[in-house]
N, C-alpha and C positions, 0 to 999 in steps of 0.2 A: 504492499500499500506506501510505504515511504517515494519509493523508484516509481511506482506509477504518479505521484504530488509531482515530483519532484519534474517530469516530464511535459513538454511541450503540449503532447497533445493536449495534458488533463487544461495546464491554460490556456489553452485555446477554447474552448469545452467549460469553462473555471468563466473564460471571459463571455464566449455564446449565453450561457445558462446569466451572470451578470446583465447582458441589456437582456434579455427575454425574458427578464427579474422585473427590471424599471418600466418595459414596457407594458405587464402587464398589470406591477401596482400602479404603473399611471393610470391607462386605463380602471382602474377597481378606483381609485380618489375621481377618478371621471363620475362612474356610474355611483358614488355615493353619494356626494354634493349634487346632480342630478335629477336622483334619488332624495332628495333630504327638500331640495327646494322646488321641487313638482309636491311636494306634502304638503310643504309651509304654505306651496299658490295653492293648491286642494284647502287648507283648511281656513284661507285667509278670502276663499269664494266661497264657503258653504258662509262666512259667516257675515261676506256683499250682500249674501242671498237674503239672509235671515234681515239685517239692516235693513234691506227692500222694501222686503212687507213690512215692515214697523212702520215707515215713512210714512206707505201709503195709510194703515192707519189714526195716523198724526194729523194728518191732512185732512184727515174726513173727518174722524169722531174727534180729535184733540185730546187731550189727557189723558181723559178717565177712556177712552176709545184705546188709547198707548197699554194705558195699566190693564185694563180689560180682557188686551192681547199678547200683554206679557204675563202676567196670570196663566193664562190659558194654555201659555206655549211653553214655561217652566215645567206647570203640571201636566203637563202630555209630551215630556219627555220619556220622562221615567226611566232617569240612568244614563239619556244620553247628555252628549261630552258641554252643550250647550249652552253658556252662561251667561243670565239677563240678567240686567240688575237701572232700574230709575231710581233715581236719589232728587232728596229735594236739595235749596240751594244749600244749606248746614247739610247736607251728605250724609243726611238722615236715610232709611230705606222705605223707599214707597210701597214697591215693587220685586219680583224674582223672584232667580236663587240663589242667591250667595243673601249673606246675612249681615254684613256690612260692605261702604265703600273698600278695595286691599287698595294694599301701597302698590302704589305703577312702577315703572320704567320702561321712557319711550326712549320705545327702538326705529323707528320715525313716523315718519309726519302720521298723525290721524291712527295710530297704533300702538300702545302698550305688553310689556309684559310682567305677569304678576305672577305670585306662588296665592296658589286656594287649595283648602283642606274640605274638601270631602265624606261624605261616610258610602263606600261602599262597602255592602253581605258587612252590614255594625259596624264597621272598625272605619275609625278614621284613616285617612290617607292624603294625601299633601301633595300636588299637581302641579308642573306649571303649565299654566295658562296665556292663552293670545289673543286680546281683544281688541274693540274702538270705541273711540269714545266724545259722545259729539255732549252738546253742549243747547237744548234746549230752549225755548221763550220761559222769561221768569226765573232761568240761571237753575230749571231742571237740568242734572246729568244722567245721562244715558249711558249704558253699557256692554255692549253684545259682544259675546266672545264663545273660543270655545278653550274645556282643556284639551293638553294634551299628552294625554300622554298614550293613543295611540300612536299619535305620531314616534312619541319617546321608545314607547317601544319594538315599533315597528323598526327607527332607526337602530336601536340597537341590538335589534333582528340583523340588520347591514350589516351594520360592521361586524358582530362572529360571522358571518356567512364570510366579508370578506379579506376576513383573518384566517379563518380556516381555508380558504380555498388560497395567498397571498401563502400560508402555511405548503398545502397542498403542490405551487408551482413551484416553487424553490425547491424543496423534496421531489417531486420528477423531475428537474430542471439537474439535478443535484447526482441521481439515480442515470440521468438520460448520458450525464454529464459523465461519467466513471464509466458506464455500459461502453460511450463512443473512444473515450480513451483507450480503451480496454483494450477495443479491437482496431486501429489502428495502431496502440503498442505492437500488438500477433504480431500484424504484415509490417511492420517493422522489422519486429524480433527473427522477424522467417531472410530476413532481406542478412540483415547482423549475420545471423549463421549462417549462410550461404557465405556472405563475405568472407567470412571468418575462417571457413574451412579450403574456400580458398585458398584464401592468404598462407593457410597450411602443404595447401601444395598438390590440393584437390581441384584440381581441371574442373572435371565432369559433373562438378557441381548448381545446379539449378534454381534459380528463386521457386516455391510453389507454384500454381497458378488457382485463384479460386472460384476460376467461369463466373464470375458474376458480371465480366467486360469494365470495369470498374474504371477510378486513375492508377488504383495502387495496382491493381492486371493489369492495363497497360504498361505502368514501371517495369513490372515485372516482366514479362514480356519481352520489353526493352535492351531490359538487364541480361537476360538469357539471350536476346538477339547479339548484346553484346558479347557476353561469355562464348556465344559459339565463337564468332570472326575471330575474338584473340585466342581460345583454342586451333580454334584450324591453323592462326599464324605462330602460332610458336610451333604447331609439328610443322608446318612449312617450313619453320627454322630449323629445327632441326632437321626438316627433311635437306635441307637447302644447305647446313653447316656438313652433314655425312654426302653430299655430294661434292659439293667443292675439298672436302677430303681427298674424296674421291678420283674428279676432274682435273686438279690441280698437285695433288701429288704426285700423281703418274706420270705427267710429261713433265713434272720438278726431278721427279728420281732419274725417268730417263735422261733429262739433259744433262746432271751432277756428274752420272757413269761414262757418259757418252765424253764428258768432257777430263775425267780420268784413266777412260780406258787412251784419252790422247795422247794426256802424257805420263802414262807408260808407258808406252811402242816408242818406235822409231822419230825421231824428229821425221816431219814429213812436210811439206808445202801443202802436200795436195788436200794430205787428209785432214789437217790443218785448216786448210780451208773451207773445204766435208763438212766437217768437225762444225766450221763457227757457221756454217749457212746453215746448215740443220738447226744448231742453238737457237738460231735467227727465226727459225721459223716455229720453231718450239715457243718461243718466245712471241715471236706475235699473238699466236694461238690463245698464251697465255692472259696476252693484252688485250686479246680480241674475247675473253669470257671476264675480263675484267670494265670494258668500255662496255660491254651489256650490259653491267650488272647494271654500273654509275647512269649507262641509259632509261633503265627500267626506273630507281631508285628518283630520276629527277624527275621521268611524266610521273610519278605516281604522285608525286608530290608539288606536282605543280610549277613548280620553280621556272618553265620554260614560256608561260602565258605570254610572256611583254613581249616575247618572239613569235605570237602569230598575228597572221594579217589572209589578208582574204587574196584566197590563192582557187590555181582551178588542177581540184582533185584528177581531171582528165589526164593534162596539160603531163602529172607529175609519171601518172602511172605511163605512160606513154615510152617516158623518157625512160621507165623502166622497164618494161619491157622492152624497151631496144635493148637495152643492157642484159637482158638474159637472152637473147636472139640465138646467141650463137653457143648458149651452153646447152639452149634447146637444141640443135644443130649435134653440136658433139655428140651429147647423145642421141636421135635418130628422134626424138624427137619435137612434135607439130604444137606451134605455140599461138592459140588466136585470138586476136584482138577482136571484144564487141561494148564499142565506147562511146557512153552518148557526149557532145558537146553541147551543149560547155555543162560542168559539174563544180559551180561554186564550192569550196566549204573555207571557213571561216579557222586557220591553221597554223602550224609551224611545218613548212615545204619540212623542215628533213627528216622530220621525227614522219609524216606522212609517207614521207619514198623510204623508207628504210622501213618501215614497219608492210608496204607491198612487198620490200622487198624480202621481207621472212619468208612470207607469204606462199611468193614466187619461187620461193628455194625451195621449202618443204616439197610443195608442189612436186619443181622438179626434179626432187632428189625422190623421192617416193613412189615415182609413177616413171615403168621400166620401160615401158612401151606407150603410143597412144597420141595423147593428146593432154596440153594446159590448156585450158581456157578464164582469159582473163577481160572481168564485165564491168563496166560502172556506170550504174542507172540511178536514176529516179525514180522509187514510193509510190504508192497510193498518196501518201504523204507527205511529199518531193523532200523526201528524206534520197541525200546523197549514198546510195550502197555501192562497195568495189564487193565483185565476187573472182574468187579463183577456187576452178573449178580440175580435178585430175578424174584419169581412169585407176590410178592402182590401188591399192588395199584397202585404204580405211584408215580407219578409227572405229573402234568398237564402244559405240554408247555408253556405257559404265565409266569408259578414262576420256570420253572428250571435256569433262571440266578438271580432269587431272592436267591436260594436257600442258593446259596454261599456266602450271609451276613453275617455278624453279627450276633448274636441271631434269626435269622428269620427264622419263624416255622411256618410250613403250617397249623396246627392245632388254635384258637385263644386263648382257653383255658390252651395253654401253660400246660398241665397233663402231659405230656410223659413225660417222665427221659428224661431227657440230659438238658445243654444250648446252641444249637443252634451254636456250633463252629465247630461242627465240618466236612461239606467241607469245613469252612471259613481255617479250616490250609490247610485243601487239596488242595485250587487252590492255598491258600501260594507257599504251599512246589514243586508243579507243576512248577511254573509258575521259582522261588529259583532255580530246577532241566535245566530248557528253556527247558519246556513243557509243557500239555496245557490240562483241561478234564471238560467231558460236560458230558450230563446226552442224554441216548437217549431213546426209548419204547426198551420195552423188548417182548411184545407182549403176557401174558399181564406183567406186571413187569414194573420193571425197570433196567436199566444198566449203570453204571459208567464208563468212559472212562480215563481212565490217560496214556497218550500218553509220551513219553521220548528217549530223544536222544540215540540210544545206545553209549556205549565209546566207542575210538575212536579209542584205538590201536586194536582192532580185531572183527570182524562183527562177530554178531552171526547170523546164516541161518541153525540150522537145524530141524528139526522136530519138531513138538510135542506133548509131550509126555503126557498119559494122567492117572490121577492117581484119584481113589476117595474114 
């Protein structure tokens, strides 16, 4: 309970309860005074009606008629709280149900309040009374009023009712505040428990969902998605570390062994030259791996956004195709272009060229024979689509997401030239430009589809033009 009372949730609940209680109490006070004022006005209206009737009697029958009317009404009340008193100039009683002229206190024009002692059920009872006083001809005085015992009783009951209503409001507010605080604290404790488990190293822990769809469930879902992402990143980091250890250790070991063997053998300028050439080739491969990692990191961090400008992707695709045309001819493959013109996008020319080159390089590398097709077109919503399709062995559906991971290879031997970073760079470039990359079946073969938003300045809607 002490811990519960110290939580921010309880403080918020207590603040809400205080505001709610203040609002309810204000409403109750308003009801009380409105009710009291209504009862008092009803009393005044009743007295006013009695006075009007007596005035009619006085105008028509004079003082004797007034006395007769007062005596008749006083005797007819039979315990009703209406009070009458007609007194002479010396305030001696002439008629009415009061024994003598009371000690009055003026409360407003024409109205006085006084204390009256009446006999109820044979017992003397003292009540407050409200009356109106008139001075008649000859300095006679007339007092007409009502005792306020019913009004006092009603007001006391209203006060009692409002008091218990206020207590009930405070009690329900406190219970509701504690319940709400405990519920909130329970949800927060679930997050804290999960966080503590993750701090201890268990990355598989997730925040439980209640299925209510409230803001706590939304927060838990976002936290779980974030934890899933962190777990994938950590797994990817471990995989990258392992792959780097494999991909870099092997060429470094070969490089060192080659240099060591060269130094141990008899000096020979030709052999030294060959060893240096092979060493430079190995170093270039290592530098290529590091440059690819650096390019991926820059693309994922958005470091090259300031270099973006409107470029023609169709021209970039043609330039890349021209570079890979000799490679295709050397392997006996047909490189076909199907390029829409124009295809403007806002992006980094160098990164876009590298992404298309990586897609073409993969397609040419894994296609033993047949055709590789490079397509640049517009989809139904005006985006620019780059497709590289081949008729090679393709990629199994359950591996198509993994091939975008760094250093991922479908072959365990890792004998095919390359560092497993090409598609990782393509995905990073696509995300940098607000696009996406996916792999599809080409039947047979594989189709890599990169979708980029078109440049906002102008829409490209020209039909495709095919060139071979």
